[in-house]
C-alpha positions in Angstrom: 80.7 89.5 234.8 77.3 91.7 233.6 74.1 89.7 234.2 72.6 88.1 231.3 69.1 87.6 230.5 67.6 85.1 227.6 63.8 85.9 227.0 61.9 83.4 225.1 59.2 84.8 223.5 55.9 82.7 222.7 52.4 83.9 221.2 49.9 83.3 223.9 47.6 81.2 225.4 44.0 81.6 227.2 44.3 81.2 231.0 41.7 78.4 231.0 39.3 76.6 228.7 36.0 78.7 229.4 34.6 81.3 227.4 35.7 84.1 229.9 39.1 83.2 229.7 39.2 83.0 225.7 37.5 85.8 225.3 40.4 87.9 227.2 42.5 86.3 225.7 41.3 87.0 221.8 40.4 90.8 223.0 44.2 91.3 223.6 45.5 88.9 220.7 43.0 90.6 217.7 43.5 94.1 219.2 47.2 93.8 218.0 47.0 96.3 214.6 50.2 94.1 213.8 48.1 90.9 213.7 45.0 92.7 212.3 45.7 95.6 210.2 42.5 97.0 209.0 41.8 100.6 210.2 40.6 100.8 214.1 37.6 102.2 213.2 36.5 99.5 211.2 37.9 96.6 213.2 37.2 97.5 216.4 33.4 97.6 216.4 33.3 94.3 214.2 35.7 92.0 217.1 33.7 93.7 220.3 30.3 93.5 218.2 30.7 90.4 216.8 33.6 88.4 217.2 33.8 88.3 220.9 30.2 87.7 221.2 30.1 84.6 219.6 33.8 83.0 219.0 34.7 82.5 222.9 32.3 80.0 223.4 33.0 78.2 220.4 36.8 78.4 221.0 36.4 77.2 224.6 35.1 74.1 223.4 37.9 73.7 221.2 40.7 74.0 223.9 38.5 71.8 226.3 39.5 68.6 223.9 43.1 69.5 224.6 43.8 70.9 228.0 46.0 69.2 230.2 45.4 67.5 233.3 47.3 69.9 235.2 45.0 72.7 234.3 47.5 73.9 231.3 47.4 74.5 227.6 49.8 72.5 226.1 51.8 75.5 224.6 52.2 76.7 228.4 53.1 73.4 229.5 55.6 72.7 226.5 56.8 76.2 226.7 58.0 76.2 230.2 59.7 72.8 229.7 61.6 74.6 227.1 62.6 77.4 229.1 63.3 75.5 232.3 65.6 73.3 230.2 67.4 75.8 228.4 68.2 77.5 231.9 69.8 74.1 233.0 72.0 73.7 230.2 72.9 77.1 229.8 74.0 76.9 233.5 74.1 79.6 236.5 74.7 83.2 235.7 71.8 83.6 232.9 68.4 84.3 233.7 66.2 82.6 231.3 62.3 83.2 231.5 59.1 82.7 229.1 56.8 85.4 228.2 53.8 85.5 226.3 52.8 88.3 223.9 49.3 87.8 225.0 48.1 86.3 228.0 50.5 85.1 230.9 53.3 84.9 231.7 52.9 88.5 230.8 56.1 89.9 229.0 55.6 93.2 230.6 55.9 91.7 234.4 58.8 89.5 233.1 61.0 91.9 231.7 60.5 93.8 235.2 61.1 90.8 237.1 64.5 90.4 235.0 65.2 93.7 235.2 65.1 93.9 238.9 67.6 91.1 239.0 69.9 93.3 237.7 69.5 92.2 233.9 72.3 94.2 232.0 72.6 92.3 228.9 69.2 91.1 227.0 69.0 88.5 224.6 65.1 88.0 222.7 64.6 84.9 220.9 61.3 84.6 219.6 59.9 80.7 219.1 58.9 81.5 215.8 61.3 79.5 213.4 60.0 81.8 210.5 59.7 85.5 210.8 56.5 87.6 210.7 55.6 90.8 211.4 52.3 89.3 213.4 54.6 87.2 215.8 58.1 88.0 215.9 57.7 91.8 214.8 54.6 92.2 217.5 56.9 90.5 220.2 60.0 92.5 220.0 57.9 95.8 219.1 56.5 94.9 222.8 59.7 94.4 224.3 61.4 97.7 222.8 57.8 99.7 224.7 58.7 98.1 227.7 62.6 98.3 228.0 62.0 102.3 226.9 60.2 102.7 230.4 63.9 102.2 231.8 66.5 104.9 233.2 68.7 102.5 232.1 68.5 100.0 228.8 70.1 96.7 229.0 72.4 95.9 226.1 70.1 94.1 223.5 69.9 91.4 221.0 67.4 90.4 218.9 67.8 86.7 217.9 68.1 85.8 213.9 64.6 83.6 212.9 66.1 80.0 212.7 63.9 78.8 210.0 67.0 77.2 208.0 69.6 76.7 211.2 70.7 73.3 210.4 69.9 72.2 214.3 66.2 72.9 213.8 66.4 71.5 210.4 67.8 68.4 212.3 65.8 68.5 215.1 62.3 68.3 212.4 63.6 65.5 210.7 64.7 63.6 213.2 61.0 64.1 214.8 59.4 62.4 211.7 62.1 59.8 211.2 61.3 58.5 214.7 57.4 59.0 214.5 56.1 58.7 211.1 59.1 57.6 209.0 58.7 57.0 205.2 57.2 54.0 203.7 55.5 53.1 200.3 52.6 55.1 199.2 53.0 58.0 202.1 52.5 61.4 201.7 54.1 64.2 203.8 52.0 67.5 204.5 54.0 70.6 205.9 51.4 72.4 207.5 52.3 76.0 208.3 50.1 79.0 209.9 48.5 80.7 207.4 48.9 84.6 206.7 46.9 87.2 204.6 48.4 87.2 201.3 48.3 91.2 201.3 51.1 91.2 204.2 53.5 89.3 202.1 53.2 91.7 198.8 54.0 94.6 201.8 57.2 92.8 202.4 56.9 90.3 205.2 59.6 87.6 204.6 57.1 84.7 206.0 56.4 82.7 203.0 59.4 82.2 201.8 60.8 81.5 204.8 58.3 78.6 205.3 59.4 77.7 201.9 62.7 77.5 202.9 62.3 75.5 205.9 60.3 72.9 203.7 62.5 72.1 201.6 65.3 71.7 203.6 63.3 69.5 205.7 62.6 67.6 203.0 66.0 67.3 202.1 67.2 66.1 205.3 64.4 63.3 205.6 64.8 62.9 202.5 61.7 63.0 200.3 61.3 63.3 196.5 59.4 66.1 195.9 56.4 63.7 194.8 56.4 62.8 198.2 55.8 66.3 200.6 53.4 69.1 199.8 53.5 72.4 201.8 50.5 74.1 202.7 48.9 76.7 205.2 46.1 76.6 207.7 44.2 78.6 210.2 42.9 80.8 207.6 40.5 83.5 209.5 38.6 86.4 207.7 37.4 87.2 204.2 40.9 88.3 203.1 43.1 85.9 200.5 45.3 83.9 202.3 48.4 82.2 201.4 47.9 78.9 199.5 47.6 76.1 199.0 45.0 75.9 202.3 45.5 72.7 204.7 41.9 72.0 205.1 41.3 72.1 201.4 44.1 69.8 200.9 42.7 67.2 203.1 39.5 67.0 201.4 41.1 67.1 197.9 44.5 64.8 198.6 42.3 61.5 198.3 40.6 62.6 195.1 44.4 62.7 193.5 45.1 59.1 194.8 46.8 60.4 198.1 45.4 58.2 200.8 48.1 57.7 203.4 49.5 60.7 204.7 51.5 62.3 207.6 50.9 65.5 209.0 53.5 68.1 210.6 53.4 71.8 211.6 57.1 72.6 211.6 56.5 76.6 212.3 55.1 75.1 215.8 57.6 74.4 218.5 55.4 73.3 220.8 51.4 71.5 220.4 48.7 74.2 220.8 45.3 74.1 219.5 46.1 74.7 216.0 48.5 71.4 215.8 46.2 69.1 218.5 42.8 70.1 217.0 43.1 71.7 214.1 45.2 69.2 212.6 45.2 65.8 215.0 41.7 66.0 215.4 39.4 67.8 213.0 41.9 67.4 210.0 42.0 64.0 210.8 38.3 63.6 210.5 37.9 65.2 207.3 40.9 63.6 205.3 39.5 60.1 206.4 35.6 61.1 205.4 36.9 62.4 202.5 38.4 59.1 200.9 41.7 58.8 202.8 42.5 55.9 204.6 45.6 56.4 206.9 46.1 59.4 208.9 49.4 60.4 211.1 49.9 63.1 213.2 53.7 64.1 214.1 53.9 66.4 217.2 55.4 69.2 217.5 59.2 69.6 218.5 57.9 70.2 222.2 60.4 68.5 224.7 62.1 66.2 222.5 65.9 66.2 223.1 67.0 66.9 219.7 65.3 70.1 219.9 66.0 70.8 223.5 69.8 70.7 222.2 68.7 72.7 219.2 67.2 75.3 221.1 70.6 75.6 222.9 72.6 75.6 220.2 70.8 78.4 218.6 71.0 80.6 221.8 74.7 80.2 222.2 75.5 81.1 219.0 73.4 84.5 219.6 75.2 84.6 223.4 78.7 84.9 221.3 80.9 87.5 223.2 78.3 87.6 226.1 79.4 83.9 227.9 82.5 83.5 226.8 85.3 84.0 229.3 86.1 87.6 230.7 89.8 89.0 230.5 91.5 87.8 233.5 94.0 90.7 232.7 94.0 94.1 230.6 94.5 93.2 227.2 96.0 96.5 226.6 98.6 96.2 229.5 97.7 99.5 230.7 98.9 100.9 234.0 95.7 101.0 236.7 95.3 104.3 238.3 95.5 103.5 242.2 93.1 107.1 242.5 90.2 104.6 240.2 
């Protein structure tokens, strides 16, 4: 049977919670033209002359608030656990690896290692439920670029975004019902990472995918329309971004009489700076200081058993035809040629 590989793609993380590591990470991340589409002559002087001189020190302090005792970021920690568990569940004969679009483990090195192990078929599964050119698109492009260097390119599949997959929705609903179930007066905020509005206008399906996920999740719990709100966080730069903005809602919801909220970030399958610091720490402080009374943060899917089962189910479906039992005989009953 040909050697099959599964490559799980994540965005990336600094190697350490210090200014130097954060600077290296941000330089790679923000230099990607699929993330920041401004003309290079305009953007790169701003990036290197202003942002990389000021932002790393501030961001490093934020990372220090959430960094784990094992020396890893939560994103790397949980992504590795997910990869290890998927490999165990898929069984022998399938190489399962994690690669980061930015940072370590570096995508080029991971793909090269899989290639050296004799990989003949590769499934790429971006761990971004909702497709965006800034995440899935950039990661897949990087895979194409690396594979193009080989004399023999493996058979290749790119997994479909799983924003509406029943197993993913079930895992999210179970996370909420287990951690912060509905109660009288509680309102749910489904906070997704933001995106410049211009990207959506240019055809990026991310916004529609987020809306679909949010509606399916509300139905699965179930929640009435007045019990939940979708929002978008992590706004960066002067451009118009998707609305409503999470940070703004955390200030204004108490004025609308909503003082008991539970926040979940469905677009992140592993906790990271954007969930643990921006929402669970800073977001909670903002909400309570503006009149909110009760703030609950629902952790990301991380290593929850329901999510690991869902992820394996999604991968199994994408591998259909590759991992099923091979024919034990010639299906056409052709005579064998002793010279071959």
